[in-house]
N, C-alpha and C positions, 0 to 999 in steps of 0.2 A: 923536699924532704920525703924519704921513703915512708911507706905505711908502717904503722906499729902493728905487728902481727901478734894477735892476742889469742890465748887459749882460755876457755871457760872451764873451771874445775868445779864440779858439782852442778848438775843440770836438772834442778828442780823447778818449782813453780816460778820463783823470782827470776831465775836465769832465762826461762822460756818467755815469760811475760814481759820482761823489761830489758835484760842485757842484750839479747840477740838483736832486737830491733834498734836499740841505741847504738850499738857498734856499727850496724849497717848504715845508720844515718849520719855518722860523724866522719867528716873528711880526715884522712890520716890514720884511721883505725880500720883493721880488717880482722874478722874472725877466722882463725886458722885451724882450730882443733877443739875438741871437747874431751874432757876426762870425767867420767861418771860411771859408777858401778851399775846403775839402773836405767840409764837413758842415753840416747845419742841423737844426733841431728843429721838427717840424710844429706849426703854429699860432702860431709866433713870427716877427716880422720878422727877415730874414736879410740879412747884408751880407758882402762878400768880405774887407774890411779894416776895421781900426779907423778909418781915415780916412773911409771911406764911412759907417760907423756914425755918426761924430760929425757929418758934414756932412748926411746924408740920413735918419738914423734917427729913431725916435720919441723923445719926451722921456725922458731917463735922468738919474740922479743919480750913478751909479758904474759902473766897469768892473772886472771880475774877469779878470785876465790869466792864462790857462792855456796860453799859447803856449810854445814852447821858449825857454829863458832867453836865447839869443843875440839875440832880437829884442825882448825886453821893455822895455829901457831906452827905445828910441825910442817904443814904443807908450805907455808910461807918461807920457813927456814930452808926447805929443800929447793924451792924456786930461787931464792936469793943466792944460795950456794952455787946454783947452776948459772948464775949471771943474768937472771931474768928480773924485770920490773914486776912489782906485785901490787894489785889492787885488792883491798879487803872489803867485802860487803860488811854492812853493820850488823851487829856490833863487831868491832875489830877483833875481839877475843873474849875469853871467859873471865879474864881478870886483868887488872891494870898493869901489874908488874911484868906480865909475860910479853908485853909489847916492847919493853926496853931493849932486850937482846936483838929483836928484829930491827929496831931503829939503828942500833949500832952496826948490825950486819949490812944494812942498806947503805949506810954512810961509808963503810969500809970498801964496799964493792962499787960505790958510785952508781947505785941503782935507786930507783924510785920505790918508796913504800907509801902507798896512799890509803889511809884509813877513811873510808867514805861515810858521809852522812847525807844521804840523798834528800832528806826533807829540807835541808838548808838551801837546796837549789830550787825549791818551790818558788813560783814567780813573785809572790807577794812578800817573801821574807825580807829581801833587801829594802823594798820601800818601807816596810814596818820598822826595820832597824834604823833607817835614816830619820823617820818621823819621830821615833821615841828618843833619839839622841838629843833632841832639843826641848823635851818636855820633862816635867817633874812627875815621876811615877808614884802612884798611891797604893796600888795593889795589882797582883797578877793571879789569874786562876786558869788552870789547864783542865779541860774536860776531854779526855782521850779514851773513847770507849768503842769497841768493835766486837764482832762475832768471830770468835776463834775458829769456829767450824767453817766459816766462809773463807777466811784469809789464811788459815793454816790447816787445811784438812789432812788428817792422817799423819801429821808431823810430830811423832812421838818425842823427838829430840828436844822439842821446846819445853817439855815438862821434866826433863832430866837436869841434874846439876850442871850449871853452865849454860843451860838453854834460855834462861832469863824469864820464861813464862810471859806474863803480861808486860814485862819491861821490854820485850822484843819490839812491840809497837810503841810502848811508852818512851823508849829512848829516842824515838823520832821527835817526840814533843820536846824532850830535853835538849836535843840537838838544835832545835829552833830557838828554844829559850836562851841557851847559852850564846847564840848568835845575835839575837835582837836586843838583849838587855845591855845597858851601858856598863854595868859592873858585874863581876862574878857573883854567883849565888852558891849557897851550901845548904845541905839538908840538916834540919834540926830535929825532925821526928818523922816516923813512918809507921803505918799499919799495913801489914801484908797478909792477905788471905790465901792460904794454901789449901787446895783440895786434899782430902784425906789420903788420896792415892797418888799424889804428885810431889815432886821435889822442887817445884817452882811455883810462884804465886799466880793466881788467876785474877786477882784484883789488888790494887794498892792505893793508899792515900798518903801523900807526902806533904810535909810542911817544910818550906825553905825560906831563906832570907838572904840579904846581902849585908855588907858592912854597915849600911845605914839603917838597917832594920826593915827593909821593904817586905811586906807580907806577901808570900807566894805560896799557893796551894796547887796541888795536882791530884786529879782523880783518874786512875787507869782501871779499866775493867774489860775482861775478855768475854763477858756474858751478855753483852749488848745484842739485842735482836731488833729487827726493823731498821730504821734510819741509823746510820753510824755517825759517831761524833769525833771530830778531830779539830778542836777549837782551843784558841788561846785568847783570853780576854784581859786587857790591860786598862785599868782606870788611871787617868792622868789628870793634871790640872787643866787640860784643855779638852776633856771629854774621854769617851771610851773608844779604844782601838781594839778591833776584833780581827784575828786571823782565823779563817775557817777553811774547811776542806783540806786540812793538812798543810796549810800555808799557801793555798792557791788564790784565796780571796782575802783582801784587806778592806775593812769597812771602818769608817769614823762615825760614831753615833748612829750606826745602822745604815749609813750611805756608803755603797761600794765605791772605792777610789782606786783599787788596783785589782786586776783579774786577767789571767792569761792561761793559755793551754799548758798542760803538764809536760815539761821537758826535763824533768829532774835527772833521769839517767843519761840522757844525751849530754847534759851539762857535766855530769860526772866524767864521762868519757872524753869530752873536750878538755876538761881539766887534767885528766890522766895523760892524754897525748902531750899537752903542754909541759907537764912536769917531767915526763920521760925525756923530753928534748934536752934537758939539762941535768938529768939524774937527781932532781930535787925531790925531797920527801915532804909529805903533808900528813902529819899524825897528831890530831887534836883529840885528847882523851877526856876533855871536860865532861861530856855527857856520860861516859862510862864511869867516871869517878863518882858522879851523883848517884848512879845506880848502885855502885859498890857501897857507898855510904848509906843508902837506903836499906840495904841488906844488913849492914853493921848496926844501924840504929833501930831497925824495924821491929815492932811488936808483932809476933806471929800468932795468927788465929787459924784454926782449922774450919773448913767449910765442907759441904757435901762433895763426894768424889766426882771427878770429871770423867765422863764417858764420851768418846768421840763418835 
């Protein structure tokens, strides 16, 4: 099988930190070009926009869209129209309905559309899912708090409409939640804290449940300093299961039972290469639906302005 020639579109922090190394480490994948207004990678063809890439660039098979979510729909449509496979960084878009036309385009063109949820590929997520499948769940609590100045320095788009604010990391927790629980959950209430000068929340508290009434709560906060928190705690009839470090460590009643190095993005590209071999798409919108419902149901409060 020939290598999948991939162009990265949007060359910001996540592309540099995760995507470049992951592509280099995955057999069957090769980085062929970069499209970005503000950054390039020495030794690779560079273009300012995805349109320039598609019209003037070297032969490619796929694009990996690492741009802010507000512009991804149009970029994905352009790439699919040009016959390319498309990988979408999370979140896949700024709304749920905008993905439907892209799914249809991909199916018609027999090309892959892959809406990625990298946190689902954290090493302890599957062991947690398998363990929970045979237990009776009593409650779930998510504690997902980080320092926005560390993880999103100077990224003004995250505070604009469609940028999601604290849900940009929070959706990672929801992507794990919707993978490990045996039944779908839905939002019943939310409290969203908006800085007075921003259009997206800096903190959120969610109440969720499933059809059987399982109590689920989630706390997201961009104002955390010091140690960062990416934890999911599940109380069951056989003790407490904890996923920590964003899904890298699983513990049962405090005893670590699963831990492995982080290869989330490598796993994404392995999956992408496999999907493109058959032109199959993978677009699960469950985490995005929960965020959308949180905005629909959320009680909005104003807090002090955010200054980066």
